[in-house]
Each structure stands twice: as structure tokens, then as C-alpha cells.
Residue, then its C-alpha position, 0 to 999 in steps of 0.5 A: m371818505l371825505d377828509t372832514e369825516r376822516n378828521q372827525q374819527q378818534k384815533l385809538l391805540f391799543i398797547c400790550s407786551c408783544n402785540q400778539r394777543r390782547s392789543v391785536t384782538a382790540e385792534r381787530l375788534f374795534d377796527g371798522c367801528t364808525g368814528y374810530e381809527v385803530q392801531s395796536a403795538g407792543t412794548e417788548h423788543g420782540a413785539r409783532t409791531k413795536v410801539a414807536r413815537e409815531h404811534i403815540e403822536w398819531a393817537d388821540m387815546i392810548f389804551v394799555m392792558e397793564p400798569k407796566h405798559l403805562q410805565r414803559l410808555r411814560s419812561k420812553f415817550k414822556e414828551a410825546l405823551k403830553g396831552k394824550r389820554l392814557i387809560c389802563l384797562q387792567v386786562p391780564d395776559k391770560f387770554g388767547c388771541m380773538t377768544l370770546e372771553l378776551m373780546k368780552e373783557l375788552r368790549q366791557k372795559v373800553s365801553l367805560y370810556l367810549p361809546i362802542p356800537r354792538 
């Protein structure tokens, strides 16, 4: 891939609590979609990948699953979030990882903000 193509890709960061179900599913679902680079992380201490300043700085758009994730990011990464687009998807923690229901919910909600190929 050429550097110019890579620079045009929008960097999407998906955040949930433990980075085990919702944000991981979103990462897997949208990874490989033309035009996007995707990462995921969690806000809790025991998260599979704990969100760090580097994640925030890397991302163009940050999708959180619940308002509490938005609050945690704002309290911990206030300066790094300046100029970032933050979106709360309102996806409750009631789905298993990679379930059809969760993938449908994520695809539907993210498509309100981004063009998502089928």
C-alpha cells in the first residue's frame, strides 16, 4: 500500500469496558473495510488492551459503547481529546463477542456516522 493511500484512511478507535466483547467485535467487523484503520481498547484496569494516550492520539474518530466510557476518557485524556470526534453508540453490555445481534447493532449504529460497505 502506498503512503498516500494509508494517509487517506480514517483511523477508528472503538472503546468499551474490558475490550473483550463489544469493542473487539467492532474492531474485527470493520477491520479490512476500505478506507479505515481500526483499533479497540477498554477503560477498565483488567481490559485486554487498556486505552492509552497513544490510542487517543492515533484515532481520527473514537466510538464508545456507553456514556460511562465517554466520561472516563474525558476525565483521563482531556488534552488528547481536543479536536477528536467522540461518538457514543449506546450499545449495552448484553451481547457476546462476535454474535450476530452485536454485529448487526454495531453496523447499524456506526453506519449513522460512516459509510460502511456491505
